[in-house]
C-alpha positions in Angstrom: 142.0 20.1 46.5 139.1 17.7 46.5 139.7 15.9 43.0 136.2 14.0 44.1 137.7 10.7 44.0 139.0 11.0 40.2 142.5 10.5 41.5 143.8 13.9 40.3 144.2 15.7 43.5 147.1 13.6 45.2 146.3 14.9 48.6 144.6 11.8 49.7 148.4 10.1 49.6 148.5 7.2 52.3 150.8 4.0 53.4 148.6 1.0 53.3 149.5 -2.2 54.9 147.2 -4.9 54.3 145.3 -6.5 51.3 144.1 -3.5 48.6 143.9 -3.6 45.1 146.1 -3.1 42.9 147.3 0.9 41.4 144.9 2.1 38.9 146.4 4.0 35.7 145.3 7.0 36.8 146.8 6.5 40.4 149.9 5.0 39.0 150.0 8.4 36.6 149.2 10.8 39.4 151.8 9.3 41.8 154.4 9.5 39.0 154.2 13.6 39.3 155.8 15.7 41.9 155.8 16.3 44.5 155.2 12.4 44.4 157.5 9.3 43.6 156.2 6.4 42.0 158.6 4.6 44.2 157.2 5.7 47.5 154.6 2.8 48.0 152.4 5.6 48.8 148.8 4.9 47.2 145.8 7.1 47.3 143.3 6.7 49.2 140.2 7.7 47.0 141.8 4.9 44.5 142.7 2.3 46.5 139.8 -0.6 47.0 139.7 -2.2 50.4 140.0 -5.6 50.5 140.3 -6.8 54.3 141.6 -5.2 57.6 144.6 -2.7 57.1 146.3 -0.1 58.8 146.5 3.4 57.4 148.7 6.2 57.9 148.5 9.8 56.8 152.0 11.5 56.9 153.1 15.3 56.9 152.8 18.0 54.3 150.0 19.0 52.3 150.8 16.0 49.9 151.0 13.5 52.4 154.2 12.9 51.2 156.7 13.6 54.0 157.0 9.9 54.9 160.9 10.7 56.7 
C-alpha cells in the first residue's frame, strides 16, 4: 500500500518527537479514519516536513497503529 506520498495509505504512521510542520488537511483526514485515531498523536511520515533534529518511532502492526 504505497500511496507514493499522497497521504492516502496510512502505513507510514509514526510518532515524532521534535520540530515538524503542522498536519496537512490530507493527513488529518487519513489519521481520522480507521485503523487510525486523530488523537493518537501519530503523523504520516510522507506528509510531515522535518524542521530540525527529531526522533521518529515506527510502531507494530501493518499500519503502525499499535502504540501500546
